RODRENLUM-323129 format. One line per 5 residues: number of its first residue (from 1); their letters; for each residue x, y, z of C-alpha. Coordinates in Angstrom, 2 decimals, always signed. Example, Ala and Ser with C-alpha at 12.3 -4.5 7.8 and 13.67 -1.06 7.14 Angstrom:
REM residues 2
1 = AS = +12.30 -4.50 +7.80 | +13.67 -1.06 +7.14
This chain:
REM residues 619
1 = MCGIV = +6.21 +6.18 +1.73 | +9.61 +5.74 +3.39 | +10.38 +3.00 +5.86 | +11.35 +3.61 +9.47 | +12.57 +1.16 +12.09
6 = GYIGK = +13.81 +1.35 +15.64 | +15.20 -1.04 +18.23 | +16.10 -0.83 +21.89 | +17.06 -3.81 +24.00 | +20.14 -5.86 +24.87
11 = EQAAP = +21.17 -7.02 +21.39 | +23.28 -5.07 +18.93 | +20.85 -2.72 +17.21 | +22.36 -2.18 +13.74 | +21.93 -5.74 +12.34
16 = ILLDG = +18.33 -5.83 +13.59 | +17.61 -2.44 +12.04 | +19.12 -3.42 +8.69 | +17.06 -6.62 +8.70 | +13.91 -4.61 +9.43
21 = LSKLE = +14.72 -2.11 +6.69 | +15.18 -4.96 +4.22 | +11.52 -5.87 +4.85 | +10.50 -2.24 +4.23 | +12.60 -1.43 +1.19
26 = YRGYD = +9.41 -1.53 -0.89 | +8.47 +1.71 +0.90 | +11.50 +3.62 -0.35 | +14.87 +2.81 -1.79 | +16.75 +5.90 -3.00
31 = SAGLA = +18.87 +6.20 +0.16 | +19.12 +4.76 +3.66 | +20.67 +5.49 +7.02 | +21.14 +4.45 +10.65 | +21.76 +6.23 +13.94
36 = IRDGE = +23.12 +4.03 +16.75 | +23.77 +4.79 +20.42 | +25.79 +2.74 +22.86 | +24.60 +3.71 +26.32 | +25.45 +7.34 +27.08
41 = KLAEV = +27.84 +7.68 +24.15 | +27.00 +10.07 +21.33 | +24.97 +8.79 +18.40 | +26.83 +7.45 +15.37 | +25.06 +8.30 +12.08
46 = VKAKG = +25.81 +6.45 +8.84 | +24.03 +7.25 +5.57 | +24.31 +6.10 +1.97 | +22.71 +6.98 -1.35 | +21.07 +4.16 -3.26
51 = RLKIL = +19.71 +0.78 -2.28 | +19.92 -0.60 +1.23 | +22.69 -3.02 +0.29 | +25.08 -0.06 -0.05 | +24.44 +0.94 +3.57
56 = SEKTD = +24.79 -2.68 +4.64 | +28.14 -3.00 +2.89 | +29.28 +0.32 +4.34 | +28.58 -0.88 +7.89 | +29.68 -4.52 +7.40
61 = AGRAL = +26.05 -5.66 +7.75 | +25.77 -3.46 +10.85 | +28.68 -5.10 +12.66 | +30.76 -1.91 +12.41 | +28.30 -0.01 +14.60
66 = EGTCG = +28.15 -0.80 +18.31 | +25.13 +0.01 +20.42 | +21.85 -1.45 +21.64 | +19.64 +1.53 +20.77 | +19.07 +2.84 +17.28
71 = IGHTR = +16.81 +4.12 +14.53 | +16.89 +3.55 +10.78 | +15.30 +4.79 +7.59 | +14.94 +3.91 +3.91 | +13.90 +6.92 +1.85
76 = WATHG = +11.47 +7.70 -0.96 | +12.34 +11.27 -1.86 | +9.74 +14.01 -1.40 | +11.76 +17.11 -0.47 | +15.26 +17.16 -1.91
81 = EPSKT = +16.88 +14.89 -4.47 | +18.18 +11.43 -3.53 | +21.61 +11.98 -1.98 | +23.67 +11.11 +1.05 | +23.10 +14.61 +2.42
86 = NAHPH = +19.32 +14.37 +2.12 | +19.23 +10.82 +3.48 | +17.91 +10.25 +7.00 | +18.64 +10.32 +9.92 | +18.90 +14.08 +10.33
91 = VSGNC = +20.41 +15.95 +13.24 | +19.71 +19.20 +15.04 | +23.27 +20.51 +15.20 | +24.68 +23.07 +12.77 | +26.69 +20.54 +10.77
96 = TGSGS = +28.87 +21.61 +7.89 | +28.63 +18.16 +6.32 | +25.73 +15.82 +5.74 | +24.84 +15.16 +9.33 | +26.72 +11.86 +9.52
101 = GTVEA = +29.50 +10.50 +11.72 | +29.58 +10.91 +15.50 | +27.18 +13.77 +16.18 | +27.07 +16.21 +19.08 | +23.50 +17.14 +18.22
106 = EVVGV = +20.84 +17.20 +20.90 | +18.28 +15.52 +18.63 | +18.65 +12.86 +15.93 | +15.59 +11.78 +13.97 | +13.97 +10.04 +11.01
111 = HNGII = +10.64 +10.88 +9.45 | +7.98 +9.44 +7.19 | +5.52 +11.96 +5.71 | +5.46 +15.54 +4.47 | +5.70 +18.76 +6.48
116 = ENYVE = +3.56 +21.21 +4.50 | +4.71 +24.41 +6.22 | +8.40 +23.55 +6.36 | +9.42 +26.71 +4.43 | +7.76 +28.93 +7.02
121 = LKEKL = +9.31 +26.94 +9.87 | +12.73 +27.00 +8.23 | +12.63 +30.80 +8.01 | +11.79 +30.97 +11.70 | +14.72 +28.73 +12.59
126 = LKNGY = +17.15 +30.62 +10.35 | +16.27 +33.80 +12.24 | +17.12 +31.97 +15.46 | +20.60 +30.99 +14.34 | +20.00 +27.54 +12.88
131 = QFYSD = +21.86 +26.44 +9.75 | +20.76 +23.75 +7.31 | +22.81 +21.22 +5.39 | +19.99 +19.42 +3.50 | +16.96 +20.24 +1.36
136 = TDTEV = +14.58 +18.12 +3.42 | +11.55 +18.99 +5.50 | +12.75 +16.38 +8.01 | +15.81 +18.41 +9.03 | +13.45 +21.33 +9.68
141 = VVKLI = +11.20 +19.38 +12.05 | +14.18 +17.84 +13.91 | +15.63 +21.31 +14.48 | +12.26 +22.72 +15.51 | +12.09 +20.09 +18.25
146 = DYYYK = +15.60 +21.08 +19.28 | +14.55 +24.75 +19.35 | +11.65 +24.14 +21.74 | +13.70 +21.70 +23.81 | +16.41 +24.29 +24.44
151 = KYKIG = +14.37 +27.50 +24.55 | +11.91 +26.32 +27.17 | +14.29 +23.86 +28.90 | +11.58 +21.24 +28.81 | +11.63 +17.46 +28.41
156 = PVDAI = +11.09 +15.51 +25.20 | +7.35 +15.06 +25.66 | +6.70 +18.82 +25.82 | +9.16 +19.69 +23.06 | +7.59 +17.15 +20.74
161 = AKTMV = +4.06 +18.27 +21.66 | +4.87 +21.93 +20.91 | +6.31 +20.86 +17.57 | +3.28 +18.73 +16.69 | +0.97 +21.68 +17.33
166 = RVRGS = +3.15 +23.96 +15.18 | +3.65 +21.59 +12.24 | +1.15 +21.07 +9.41 | +1.25 +17.87 +7.42 | +1.68 +14.18 +8.01
171 = YALEL = +4.46 +12.46 +9.87 | +5.72 +9.46 +11.76 | +8.72 +10.68 +13.75 | +11.37 +8.65 +15.51 | +13.81 +10.58 +17.70
176 = MFKDH = +16.77 +10.14 +20.03 | +17.75 +12.84 +22.55 | +21.38 +13.16 +23.72 | +20.32 +13.70 +27.34 | +17.98 +10.68 +27.32
181 = PNEIW = +20.05 +7.59 +26.55 | +18.31 +4.22 +26.19 | +15.13 +5.91 +25.01 | +13.55 +6.37 +21.61 | +10.77 +8.92 +21.29
186 = VARKD = +8.11 +8.64 +18.60 | +5.21 +10.76 +17.39 | +2.57 +10.24 +14.74 | +0.01 +12.12 +12.68 | -1.59 +10.53 +9.60
191 = SPMII = +1.42 +8.29 +8.87 | +1.62 +4.67 +10.04 | +3.68 +3.43 +12.96 | +3.62 +0.33 +15.13 | +5.60 -0.64 +18.24
196 = GVEGD = +6.31 -4.26 +19.12 | +7.33 -5.46 +22.57 | +8.94 -8.82 +23.29 | +10.60 -9.49 +26.64 | +13.11 -6.75 +27.39
201 = ASYIA = +13.23 -5.46 +23.79 | +11.09 -3.01 +21.84 | +10.78 -2.67 +18.07 | +9.44 +0.25 +16.03 | +8.41 +0.21 +12.38
206 = SDVPA = +6.23 +1.90 +9.80 | +4.79 -1.46 +8.70 | +4.26 -4.91 +10.15 | +6.72 -6.99 +8.04 | +9.72 -5.25 +9.60
211 = ILKYS = +9.05 -6.68 +13.07 | +7.16 -9.92 +12.35 | +10.36 -11.88 +12.92 | +10.83 -10.40 +16.38 | +7.42 -9.67 +17.87
216 = KNVYY = +3.76 -10.25 +17.13 | +2.52 -8.23 +20.09 | +2.21 -4.66 +18.88 | +0.86 -1.30 +19.91 | -0.77 +0.99 +17.37
221 = IGNSE = +0.12 +4.56 +18.28 | -2.89 +6.81 +17.80 | -3.14 +9.94 +15.70 | -1.51 +12.98 +17.34 | +0.06 +10.83 +20.03
226 = MACVK = +3.63 +10.40 +21.27 | +5.45 +7.59 +23.04 | +8.63 +6.98 +24.99 | +10.03 +3.59 +24.02 | +12.44 +1.75 +26.30
231 = GGEVT = +13.58 -1.86 +26.28 | +10.38 -3.89 +26.74 | +8.40 -0.84 +27.88 | +6.33 +1.82 +26.12 | +4.55 +4.85 +27.58
236 = FYDLN = +2.06 +6.78 +25.43 | +1.14 +10.46 +25.75 | -1.42 +12.81 +24.25 | -0.69 +16.40 +23.21 | -1.34 +17.56 +26.78
241 = GDVVP = +1.40 +15.30 +28.08 | -1.07 +13.00 +29.82 | -0.41 +9.27 +29.80 | -2.65 +7.29 +27.42 | -3.30 +3.63 +28.39
246 = KETTT = -3.11 +1.10 +25.55 | -3.47 -2.63 +24.96 | -1.38 -4.70 +22.58 | -2.76 -6.38 +19.47 | -1.51 -9.78 +18.31
251 = IEWAA = -0.48 -9.98 +14.65 | -1.66 -13.26 +13.11 | +0.65 -13.21 +10.08 | +3.46 -15.76 +10.03 | +6.99 -14.37 +9.85
256 = EAAEK = +7.68 -16.60 +6.83 | +4.98 -14.72 +4.90 | +7.38 -11.79 +4.56 | +10.09 -13.97 +2.98 | +10.48 -14.95 -0.69
261 = GGYEH = +10.13 -18.66 +0.04 | +12.30 -19.79 -2.87 | +10.77 -17.51 -5.51 | +13.00 -15.14 -7.45 | +10.76 -12.17 -6.66
266 = FMMKE = +8.10 -11.33 -4.10 | +5.68 -10.50 -6.91 | +5.77 -14.03 -8.33 | +5.43 -15.49 -4.83 | +2.41 -13.30 -4.18
271 = IHEQP = +0.84 -14.16 -7.54 | +1.04 -17.81 -6.49 | -0.40 -17.00 -3.05 | -3.63 -15.74 -4.59 | -5.55 -19.02 -4.32
276 = AAVKD = -4.88 -19.05 -0.56 | -5.66 -15.33 -0.19 | -8.96 -15.78 -2.04 | -9.92 -18.87 -0.03 | -8.97 -17.41 +3.35
281 = TLESL = -10.77 -14.13 +2.68 | -13.88 -15.91 +1.43 | -14.08 -18.34 +4.33 | -13.60 -15.51 +6.83 | -16.77 -13.90 +5.49
286 = LKDDE = -18.92 -17.05 +5.33 | -20.88 -19.01 +7.92 | -23.05 -22.00 +7.05 | -22.80 -21.21 +3.32 | -24.02 -17.65 +3.77
291 = VDFAG = -22.19 -14.35 +3.87 | -22.00 -13.42 +7.54 | -21.68 -9.81 +8.65 | -21.99 -10.48 +12.38 | -18.32 -9.74 +12.96
296 = IGLTD = -18.46 -6.66 +10.75 | -21.36 -4.98 +12.53 | -23.19 -3.97 +9.34 | -26.79 -4.65 +10.41 | -29.86 -5.36 +8.25
301 = EVVTS = -31.27 -2.03 +9.40 | -28.28 -0.12 +8.07 | -28.29 -2.10 +4.82 | -31.96 -1.44 +4.10 | -31.50 +2.29 +4.76
306 = IEQII = -28.81 +2.63 +2.07 | -29.88 +4.30 -1.17 | -26.44 +4.57 -2.77 | -22.93 +3.20 -2.33 | -19.86 +5.32 -3.00
311 = VVACG = -16.61 +3.36 -3.32 | -13.51 +5.46 -2.65 | -10.01 +4.17 -3.37 | -6.71 +4.70 -5.19 | -4.75 +2.68 -7.75
316 = SAWHA = -5.49 -1.04 -7.86 | -7.98 -0.71 -5.01 | -9.93 +1.69 -7.24 | -9.88 -0.93 -9.98 | -11.28 -3.49 -7.51
321 = GMVGQ = -13.99 -0.97 -6.75 | -14.74 -0.66 -10.46 | -15.37 -4.41 -10.64 | -17.46 -4.13 -7.50 | -19.61 -1.41 -9.05
326 = YVLED = -20.83 -3.74 -11.78 | -21.45 -6.60 -9.33 | -23.17 -4.47 -6.69 | -25.56 -2.88 -9.15 | -26.38 -6.20 -10.82
331 = LAGIP = -26.73 -8.45 -7.76 | -27.76 -5.99 -5.05 | -29.69 -3.56 -7.25 | -28.18 -0.56 -5.51 | -26.78 +2.48 -7.37
336 = TRVEL = -23.00 +2.53 -6.99 | -20.33 +4.92 -8.10 | -16.56 +4.65 -7.76 | -14.47 +7.67 -6.87 | -10.73 +8.32 -6.89
341 = ASEFR = -9.98 +9.33 -3.32 | -7.69 +12.15 -4.44 | -10.57 +13.70 -6.40 | -13.39 +12.89 -4.00 | -11.94 +14.85 -1.10
346 = YRNPL = -11.47 +18.07 -3.09 | -14.60 +18.42 -5.19 | -17.26 +19.01 -2.54 | -19.22 +15.82 -3.32 | -22.96 +15.76 -2.69
351 = LNDKQ = -23.34 +13.52 +0.35 | -26.25 +12.46 +2.56 | -26.91 +9.96 +5.34 | -28.55 +7.50 +2.94 | -25.19 +6.76 +1.35
356 = LIVVI = -22.63 +4.18 +2.45 | -18.99 +5.06 +1.83 | -16.81 +2.01 +1.10 | -13.08 +2.74 +1.42 | -10.69 +0.16 -0.04
361 = SQSGE = -6.99 +0.16 +0.92 | -4.48 -2.67 +1.28 | -2.40 -0.89 +3.92 | -5.24 +0.96 +5.59 | -2.97 +4.01 +5.61
366 = TADSL = -3.42 +5.44 +2.08 | -3.42 +9.19 +2.68 | -6.13 +10.24 +0.21 | -8.40 +7.33 +1.13 | -8.01 +8.09 +4.83
371 = AALRL = -8.86 +11.75 +4.20 | -11.94 +10.71 +2.19 | -13.05 +8.49 +5.06 | -12.72 +11.34 +7.52 | -14.66 +13.67 +5.22
376 = AKEKG = -17.49 +11.14 +5.02 | -17.57 +10.76 +8.80 | -17.65 +14.53 +9.25 | -20.74 +14.58 +7.03 | -22.41 +11.91 +9.16
381 = LKTLA = -22.25 +9.06 +6.65 | -21.75 +5.41 +7.54 | -18.36 +4.08 +6.46 | -17.16 +0.58 +5.60 | -13.44 -0.19 +5.26
386 = IVNVE = -12.02 -3.05 +3.20 | -8.42 -3.34 +4.41 | -5.68 -5.93 +4.73 | -4.06 -4.62 +7.92 | -5.88 -4.96 +11.21
391 = GSSIA = -5.31 -1.94 +13.45 | -4.47 +0.38 +10.55 | -5.80 +3.94 +10.61 | -8.65 +3.29 +8.17 | -9.62 +0.11 +10.04
396 = READF = -9.69 +1.95 +13.36 | -11.68 +4.93 +12.13 | -14.32 +3.27 +9.91 | -17.71 +2.30 +11.34 | -17.52 -1.19 +9.84
401 = VMLTK = -14.50 -3.24 +8.73 | -14.07 -6.13 +6.30 | -10.58 -7.56 +6.76 | -9.04 -9.27 +3.77 | -6.78 -12.22 +4.48
406 = AGPEI = -3.99 -11.68 +1.96 | -1.20 -11.59 +4.54 | +1.78 -9.26 +4.12 | +2.30 -8.05 +0.56 | +5.86 -6.95 -0.15
411 = AVATT = +6.06 -6.34 -3.90 | +5.15 -2.78 -4.84 | +2.79 -4.02 -7.58 | -0.20 -5.51 -5.77 | -1.57 -8.90 -6.78
416 = KAYSA = -2.98 -10.99 -3.94 | -4.34 -7.99 -2.01 | -6.27 -6.92 -5.13 | -7.69 -10.43 -5.49 | -8.74 -10.47 -1.84
421 = QLIAM = -10.43 -7.07 -2.29 | -12.46 -8.52 -5.16 | -13.72 -11.28 -2.86 | -14.76 -8.71 -0.27 | -16.68 -6.77 -2.93
426 = YCLAL = -18.42 -9.93 -4.19 | -19.48 -10.86 -0.66 | -20.72 -7.34 +0.00 | -22.87 -7.52 -3.14 | -24.27 -10.93 -2.22
431 = KLGNI = -25.15 -9.92 +1.34 | -26.76 -6.65 +0.30 | -28.68 -8.44 -2.45 | -29.92 -11.03 +0.03 | -31.04 -8.48 +2.62
436 = RNGLD = -32.59 -6.01 +0.19 | -33.99 -8.25 -2.54 | -34.03 -11.79 -1.18 | -31.18 -12.86 -3.47 | -30.39 -16.56 -3.10
441 = ETNYI = -26.67 -16.67 -2.31 | -26.25 -20.45 -2.58 | -25.18 -20.88 -6.19 | -23.04 -17.76 -6.16 | -21.14 -18.92 -3.08
446 = AELRT = -20.61 -22.32 -4.68 | -19.08 -20.52 -7.68 | -16.86 -18.39 -5.44 | -15.51 -21.52 -3.77 | -14.28 -22.78 -7.15
451 = LPDKI = -12.03 -19.74 -7.64 | -8.90 -20.96 -5.78 | -8.64 -24.13 -7.89 | -9.38 -22.21 -11.08 | -6.69 -19.62 -10.30
456 = NQVLN = -4.28 -22.52 -9.89 | -5.33 -23.78 -13.34 | -4.40 -20.39 -14.81 | -1.05 -20.44 -13.00 | -0.29 -23.89 -14.35
461 = DKERI = -0.37 -22.43 -17.87 | +1.96 -19.53 -17.09 | +4.71 -20.67 -19.50 | +2.45 -19.68 -22.39 | +2.28 -16.12 -21.04
466 = QWFAA = +6.04 -16.15 -20.41 | +6.68 -16.99 -24.08 | +4.40 -14.19 -25.27 | +5.93 -11.67 -22.82 | +9.44 -12.38 -24.10
471 = KYASA = +8.22 -11.78 -27.65 | +6.67 -8.40 -26.83 | +9.07 -7.10 -24.15 | +10.27 -4.40 -26.57 | +6.78 -2.97 -27.18
476 = KDVFF = +6.51 +0.81 -26.98 | +2.74 +1.22 -26.65 | +0.12 -1.26 -25.42 | -3.63 -0.80 -25.28 | -6.00 -2.89 -23.18
481 = VGRGI = -9.68 -2.95 -24.17 | -12.82 -4.48 -22.73 | -16.44 -3.78 -21.86 | -18.16 -3.89 -18.48 | -16.25 -5.96 -15.96
486 = DYAVS = -13.69 -6.67 -18.68 | -12.99 -2.93 -18.89 | -12.36 -2.85 -15.14 | -9.95 -5.79 -15.50 | -8.23 -4.00 -18.39
491 = LEGSL = -7.52 -1.05 -16.12 | -5.73 -3.31 -13.64 | -3.86 -5.20 -16.37 | -2.64 -1.96 -17.89 | -1.44 -0.67 -14.53
496 = KLKEI = +0.45 -3.89 -13.81 | +2.28 -3.65 -17.13 | +3.19 +0.02 -16.97 | +4.30 +0.16 -13.34 | +6.84 -2.65 -13.48
501 = SYIHS = +7.88 -2.75 -17.17 | +7.88 +1.04 -17.87 | +6.04 +0.43 -21.14 | +3.46 +3.06 -22.02 | +0.14 +1.31 -21.51
506 = EAYAA = -3.48 +2.49 -21.44 | -6.85 +0.83 -20.88 | -10.01 +1.87 -22.71 | -13.63 +0.88 -22.76 | -13.68 -0.90 -26.13
511 = GELKH = -16.64 +1.10 -27.39 | -14.67 +4.32 -26.93 | -11.91 +3.38 -29.37 | -13.62 +5.11 -32.28 | -13.93 +8.31 -30.25
516 = GTISL = -10.30 +9.25 -30.71 | -8.08 +6.49 -29.37 | -7.97 +4.43 -32.55 | -5.93 +7.21 -34.17 | -2.99 +6.01 -32.05
521 = IEDGT = -3.00 +2.54 -33.59 | -0.19 +1.86 -36.06 | +1.71 -1.14 -37.41 | +2.81 -3.43 -34.60 | +0.86 -1.75 -31.78
526 = LVIGV = -0.10 -4.40 -29.23 | -3.82 -4.43 -28.38 | -4.96 -6.76 -25.60 | -8.65 -7.56 -25.50 | -10.35 -8.99 -22.41
531 = LTQKE = -13.51 -10.93 -23.36 | -15.13 -12.85 -20.49 | -18.65 -11.39 -20.67 | -20.74 -13.49 -23.07 | -23.21 -10.77 -24.05
536 = LFEKT = -20.37 -8.36 -24.90 | -18.07 -10.86 -26.62 | -18.96 -10.12 -30.25 | -18.95 -6.37 -29.81 | -15.47 -6.43 -28.29
541 = ISNMV = -14.16 -8.67 -31.08 | -15.47 -6.15 -33.59 | -13.55 -3.37 -31.85 | -10.37 -5.45 -31.83 | -10.71 -6.28 -35.53
546 = ECKAR = -10.95 -2.56 -36.29 | -7.56 -2.17 -34.59 | -6.12 -5.10 -36.52 | -7.21 -3.50 -39.79 | -4.94 -0.59 -38.86
551 = GAYLM = -1.89 -2.75 -38.20 | -2.35 -3.78 -34.55 | -1.17 -7.12 -33.18 | -4.00 -8.65 -31.16 | -3.86 -10.63 -27.94
556 = GLTTY = -7.15 -12.02 -26.69 | -8.03 -13.23 -23.19 | -11.26 -15.20 -22.89 | -12.86 -18.28 -21.31 | -12.38 -21.82 -22.53
561 = GNYNL = -14.87 -22.60 -25.27 | -14.61 -19.28 -27.09 | -12.14 -20.71 -29.59 | -13.47 -18.63 -32.47 | -11.49 -15.74 -30.99
566 = EDSAD = -8.42 -17.39 -32.52 | -9.80 -16.50 -35.96 | -9.29 -12.80 -35.14 | -6.57 -12.60 -32.49 | -2.90 -13.32 -33.20
571 = FTTYI = -2.43 -14.82 -29.73 | -5.11 -16.14 -27.38 | -4.99 -17.24 -23.77 | -7.81 -18.82 -21.80 | -9.24 -18.93 -18.30
576 = PKVDP = -11.69 -21.48 -16.84 | -15.40 -20.71 -17.01 | -16.97 -19.14 -13.95 | -20.04 -17.03 -13.22 | -19.33 -13.86 -15.25
581 = HFSAS = -19.81 -11.67 -12.16 | -16.61 -13.21 -10.76 | -14.54 -13.51 -13.95 | -12.22 -10.65 -12.91 | -10.64 -12.94 -10.31
586 = LAVVP = -9.42 -15.23 -13.07 | -8.87 -12.80 -15.94 | -6.50 -10.62 -13.94 | -4.02 -13.45 -13.33 | -2.67 -13.78 -16.92
591 = LQLLG = -2.33 -9.99 -17.01 | -0.34 -10.00 -13.76 | +1.90 -12.69 -15.22 | +2.29 -10.70 -18.43 | +3.51 -7.63 -16.55
596 = YYVSV = +5.84 -9.74 -14.43 | +7.43 -11.64 -17.32 | +7.87 -8.51 -19.45 | +9.67 -6.84 -16.55 | +11.91 -9.87 -16.06
601 = AKGLD = +12.65 -10.06 -19.79 | +13.76 -6.42 -19.69 | +16.04 -7.06 -16.71 | +14.17 -4.66 -14.41 | +13.70 -4.72 -10.64
606 = VDKPR = +10.25 -6.31 -10.48 | +9.59 -5.76 -6.77 | +10.90 -2.18 -6.61 | +9.88 -0.25 -9.74 | +11.42 +3.19 -10.11
611 = NLAKS = +9.73 +6.20 -8.51 | +7.09 +4.05 -6.77 | +6.52 +3.02 -3.18 | +4.15 +0.42 -1.78 | +2.04 +2.49 +0.57
616 = VTVE = +1.24 +6.06 -0.45 | +0.96 +7.76 +2.93 | +1.49 +11.30 +1.62 | -0.40 +13.33 -1.00
């Protein structure tokens, strides 16, 4: 959650920071702020409630703020309501206002994360004469740094280290000290942060898209580490204050990938990028028409020792895992269960070294998924990460890594990253099936290679979905139903609709309708049936007809050739035929389009749905 940026160099900082924040607005957009320093002058802090454009207008696109060193923030509220006062940056001085304007404070900072013991720390600081103007945990941690800095008359590295030891929670901190001009200090624990260096300039951000335009050579700051960032120079420290050597990593994404490219919304652009994401991910995992794990490190010995797979994920990644469960059990013959990361980490799961934990996360920073990974490693289990961001926390800490090739995904509602995760799960099933049971991969791989063209076929028929979406944009309740893989797709379709259209939507295993859910059906209720599995087709139709008999309006999604569905459904849309193990990759596309077009028809902000952020880096 929240987006943070920083810049230090020879250019004016504010326009660069605003540009970076515009690439991170998907991480938080209820308020925003900047702190700019011009040499040894005091920091100038400007904050605004609402979208980033308000801050941009307030500062004349940054031109009203002079200085070559600065930090910025776009907020997703955790502690304290959205307001100018609670907006970042926060300052250490005893301000009577909101902490904005020219500030005399020793420390100015922004923060991504949650400080769990902030109440206890706040009480300590109140007893030591500090006053507070906001309701945020960030103001507490900034003033705690100030407290140690002044009490012990120590430098930034020691003050920050003492604070890191005292604080419980997750954070990415970005700080400026009055006595240390032309420096930005950063610290990190369980929240993402990268530092790019290009010539005599340095760039700081909580996610790659913010600095792609400026630098592709980045440092990944480690957990419980600090750094002093100067123009074109970065020095890293551990909690003992010792220097930590690091090498840069080159980001392969093109800067244009973080732009809309002529589309009205990032979500529609990313829906259309799915054929490329699927193809690139697939080809990265193949060699000579076989799934190749040489670059992943998952050996035949490890594979044959596995007795169970546990997939751990959140949100859409969990839905990708649900599809993977069916495919893994069918093709690889290995028992698989799928766990919500937020539940897995708290229920004392029964674990042993014969299990493989597969963690799926687009960002590689999802807080619950990262915690689940660490729990598995503590128990001595082997861990495999499926992530889209090289160098992310989950990628660095897992034993084995499958990188998806979706490129940067900006829209809050995931599309192409989900599709790339499906490809990774298919390839995992094929490889495990080949090693364990001698499964012939040839025909399956040939089918997978048809997916990009078939996704394009679905996209070419999007006007049909647009017409239907406009007709049902005023729906109050929508139910998605399916069986097997179709149930897993229904979960993702329902999530897409609810998160960007704000329509109440639920997904159910079709056979469960009679166990209570059907009582919710009334005249005009929209029921969407997903029917791509031949052996389950008739049973799902029967369940849909039961809903129709109670007044429901039926939409059916099936493969070409199943035209008898039109006898039961009021509206039918089709996808090309493909091996049923891989049908989710096609069936999800009309449902993504449905959610998108309903949101557009309602005049909503498709890319930035209310109350949501792209990367959930706090519990």
